[in-house]
C-alpha positions, -999 to 999 in steps of 0.1 A, spaced: 266 48 -144 242 65 -167 226 33 -180 231 12 -149 204 -15 -143 179 -8 -115 194 -33 -91 228 -16 -95 214 19 -92 197 9 -59 229 -6 -46 250 24 -55 225 47 -39 229 28 -6 267 26 -7 282 56 -26 287 88 -5 261 115 -7 270 147 -26 283 176 -5 257 198 10 249 232 -6 271 260 7 240 279 19 231 249 41 265 246 56 262 280 73 240 269 102 221 296 120 234 306 154 204 291 172 214 257 160 243 257 184 217 252 212 201 222 195 204 188 211 234 168 199 229 143 171 221 108 183 252 86 186 255 58 161 256 22 173 293 22 164 299 50 189 277 35 216 294 2 214 327 18 222 313 38 252 309 27 288 278 48 297 246 55 279 233 90 273 198 102 280 172 88 255 194 58 247 175 26 256 202 -1 260 234 6 279 266 -1 260 271 -35 277 236 -46 269 239 -33 233 271 -53 229 254 -84 242 225 -80 217 250 -74 189 268 -106 198 236 -126 197 228 -112 162 263 -120 150 260 -155 163 229 -160 141 251 -158 109 284 -169 124 307 -186 97 304 -220 114 267 -217 122 244 -240 102 211 -227 88 192 -247 114 213 -236 143 211 -200 130 173 -202 129 174 -215 165 195 -185 176 173 -161 156 143 -175 175 161 -167 208 166 -131 196 129 -129 186 119 -141 221 141 -113 236 125 -88 213 90 -99 223 98 -89 259 118 -57 251 104 -22 255 98 -1 224 131 17 229 150 -16 232 134 -28 200 145 3 182 181 -4 193 178 -38 177 167 -21 144 196 3 146 220 -26 151 206 -44 121 210 -12 100 244 -1 110 263 -32 120 252 -55 91 255 -32 61 273 -42 29 310 -37 28 315 -4 10 351 -11 1 343 -45 -14 314 -29 -33 336 -1 -47 362 -26 -59 335 -48 -75 319 -17 -91 353 -7 -106 358 -42 -120 322 -41 -135 328 -8 -152 362 -19 -166 347 -52 -179 317 -35 -196 314 -47 -232 340 -74 -228 339 -112 -223 344 -106 -186 313 -85 -181 292 -114 -169 317 -126 -143 321 -90 -131 283 -86 -128 282 -118 -106 309 -103 -84 290 -70 -81 258 -88 -72 276 -107 -45 291 -75 -31 256 -61 -28 244 -90 -6 247 -76 29 252 -95 61 218 -80 69 202 -101 41 216 -133 56 206 -123 90 169 -117 80 169 -149 60 179 -168 92 149 -152 110 127 -167 84 139 -203 93 121 -209 125 83 -217 124 71 -182 135 99 -164 119 80 -150 89 53 -137 113 80 -121 134 95 -103 104 62 -90 90 52 -77 124 87 -61 129 83 -42 97 48 -31 106 62 -17 139 91 -1 121 72 18 93 58 47 114 94 55 126 110 59 91 102 96 87 117 105 120 149 84 117 164 80 82 189 55 97 161 29 96 155 31 59 180 5 49 164 -22 71 130 -13 57 142 -15 21 159 -49 28 127 -63 43 105 -50 14 129 -65 -11 129 -99 6 91 -99 11 86 -91 -26 103 -124 -33 90 -145 -4 54 -133 -11 55 -135 -49 21 -147 -62 37 -179 -74 40 -189 -37 5 -179 -27 -27 -199 -26 -61 -185 -35 -88 -198 -11 -125 -193 -10 -137 -181 25 -173 -192 34 -195 -194 64 -181 -230 69 -146 -217 73 -130 -220 108 -143 -194 132 -108 -181 138 -105 -173 102 -139 -156 100 -128 -134 130 -98 -123 108 -123 -110 82 -141 -90 108 -108 -76 121 -92 -67 88 -122 -54 68 -110 -20 58 -137 -6 35 -171 -14 50 -169 -23 87 -185 -57 95 -209 -48 123 -219 -83 135 -218 -120 128 -251 -116 110 -235 -90 87 -207 -113 80 -230 -142 72 -249 -120 47 -215 -112 30 -209 -150 27 -244 -159 15 -251 -180 -16 -250 -150 -40 -217 -138 -26 -181 -150 -28 -151 -141 -7 -115 -150 -17 -82 -145 -1 -45 -151 -8 -26 -172 17 11 -179 22 22 -214 34 42 -198 63 11 -178 74 -16 -204 68 -43 -189 90 -38 -153 78 -53 -140 46 -28 -115 32 -55 -98 12 -92 -106 6 -119 -95 -18 -157 -96 -13 -178 -102 -44 -216 -98 -50 -232 -116 -80 -261 -100 -98 -276 -89 -131 -262 -54 -133 -236 -29 -121 -245 -18 -85 -248 19 -78 -252 18 -40 -236 -2 -12 -268 -1 9 -286 -31 -8 -254 -51 -9 -251 -48 29 -288 -52 36 -290 -84 58 -328 -87 50 -324 -87 12 -332 -119 -5 -302 -136 -23 -299 -132 -60 -305 -162 -83 -269 -170 -91 -279 -192 -120 -290 -159 -138 -261 -138 -126 -243 -118 -153 -223 -94 -132 -197 -97 -105 -192 -66 -83 -160 -63 -63 -172 -42 -34 -145 -45 -8 -107 -53 -11 -87 -53 21 -50 -57 27 -44 -73 61 -7 -70 68 8 -35 74 42 -51 73 38 -61 37 33 -25 25 47 -21 -10 42 -58 -19 14 -58 -44 -12 -87 -45 -43 -69 -58 -37 -72 -96 -30 -110 -93 -59 -115 -68 -85 -99 -92 -72 -119 -122 -73 -152 -102 -108 -144 -88 -121 -135 -123 -108 -168 -137 -123 -187 -108 -157 -170 -111 -159 -176 -149 -152 -213 -144 -180 -215 -119 -205 -191 -136 -201 -192 -174 -229 -165 -178 -208 -138 -161 -199 -111 -186 -193 -80 -165 -167 -75 -138 -168 -42 -120 -162 -26 -86 -183 -4 -64 -156 16 -48 -152 45 -23 -135 77 -33 -115 83 0 -95 113 -11 -121 133 -29 -134 155 -1 -99 165 12 -89 172 -24 -119 194 -31 -113 214 1 -80 225 -14 -91 228 -50 -127 241 -49 -116 276 -60 -97 263 -91 -128 241 -100 -150 272 -98 -127 291 -121 -131 264 -147 -168 270 -150 -185 289 -177 -206 320 -170 -239 302 -171 -231 273 -146 -213 298 -124 -244 320 -123 -265 290 -115 -243 282 -85 -244 317 -74 -282 318 -73 -281 285 -54 -257 295 -26 -256 333 -28 -240 360 -48 -212 368 -51 -202 331 -55 -176 322 -29 -159 289 -20 -169 288 17 -207 288 12 -204 265 -18 -186 239 3 -211 244 31 -239 237 6 -221 206 -6 -219 194 30 -256 190 28 -253 166 -1 -280 142 12 -306 170 8 -296 180 -27 -322 171 -54 -313 158 -88 -316 193 -104 -294 210 -79 -265 230 -94 -244 222 -63 -250 184 -69 -241 187 -105 -209 206 -96 -199 180 -71 -203 153 -98 -182 174 -122 -155 178 -96 -155 141 -87 -152 132 -124 -123 156 -128 -106 143 -97 -108 107 -109 -101 111 -146 -78 141 -148 -58 145 -116 -24 128 -120 1 142 -95 35 127 -101 20 108 -131 -3 87 -108 -40 90 -101 -47 112 -71 -70 89 -53 -55 58 -36 -83 34 -47 -82 48 -82 -44 41 -83 -51 5 -74 -78 -2 -100 -65 20 -128 -31 5 -123 -47 -29 -128 -62 -19 -161 -97 -9 -151 -114 23 -164 -135 49 -146 -170 38 -155 -197 56 -135 -202 79 -106 -230 71 -82 -247 98 -61 -254 88 -25 -237 55 -32 -225 54 4 -249 73 27 -229 63 58 -211 89 80 -178 75 66 -190 78 30 -201 114 36 -168 123 53 -147 108 25 -167 119 -6 -200 135 2 -215 100 -2 -203 95 -38 -191 61 -50 -176 50 -83 -177 19 -105 -144 8 -121 -150 -15 -150 -126 -44 -158 -130 -49 -195 -108 -80 -198 -99 -74 -234 -87 -38 -228 -69 -39 -195 -35 -39 -212 -46 -9 -233 -58 10 -203 -25 4 -184 -7 17 -215 -28 48 -215 -20 54 -178 17 50 -186 13 78 -211 -4 101 -185 -40 95 -196 -68 78 -176 -92 55 -192 -128 67 -186 -163 61 -200 -181 86 -221 -203 96 -192 -173 105 -171 -157 123 -200 -188 143 -205 -189 154 -169 -152 165 -172 -161 185 -203 -191 204 -187 
């Protein structure tokens, strides 16, 4: 349907047959005849007596696992009993080899799919009822047809106490296999859809994490910190000092696991370097005079919740919490890495050189050698720590970074992963900081450059609107660098 709602379009994509392959693709090359046979579906394996090479479970064992899964959602099985049976399957899964676990994924995908015939019939009734008094009832029928046995199965796994942990870990294990086996996509999509409901921000609790938090929880901060590694307990204590705040979102079914957490430094201005923020010997700031909150690290902790967004809500909740505690706070900004910049520049340095006018190109040539070529230019950039403030190479790197952050929109989205997060939340690109992260990791990611994203609370909606139009909100300083 041309104007089908999103939920219907997704359902149709799963259930309606794919279009026929292009005629040029149907004529397979001769050498394909020697290729290994396609893997058997679980339908074929369940009807067999022997397993083939590379198949984990023998047909008899596969039938037994399928029977256990079907018992979880049996027509006479109560929710409580279904949860108990699901727990037994989870205990089997914990002992299974990776190949056996993959067979369970395939069973969930292929044996618990929606009924295509029922869906087609419900879809016909929905189309016929469009614009009539029966449309609402027809939509209800179509929605019910889209609820697969797989959905009910996964819901039963969420019943027992560790069930949510089991499902999140299962998806984390599943994700790396999706590119290699498209049959698993349906299970992944089902899990992501359920998680987006179960982990909605309305069901999450914002908690402050401090040095007085349980040691088991503090260990999770050390384990999951993804931006600036926590080197020791002294390092962690510094990040939880009196002039710092750390907050995390928690779910009632995972009470000891922060789903995402943010580290905040309070001060009197926007920070341009991570070094003083991580300096364990630095004296704490007088928080009574603090006017600025710097978000310097945001870490997601659960790989299995990929695609479920918490960041926007986390920042909003933290800002509200900080303003209530510190009424003097006026500025909310980040000190962020630029993780994709160096890799992007390696591919686009030539194009960035072509954008230069004659004078800056000549200055670069004198700095790295004539005629100006990309390889020596990037070699000079690799010595970023030794470049002085007047270096043409340094200025060129700043120009390239500004362009990367404020102009590059592949597929309509900012090129940099961290930029996508903050700009999608309504921030703007505020300032580039030379040598903001002098660590080996910072140099490897972005020649040591870091960026401040500013959260102007009165303009976040406007900035999101600009992004939807294919424009990135940026300060005058960033715009000037782009124009050079």
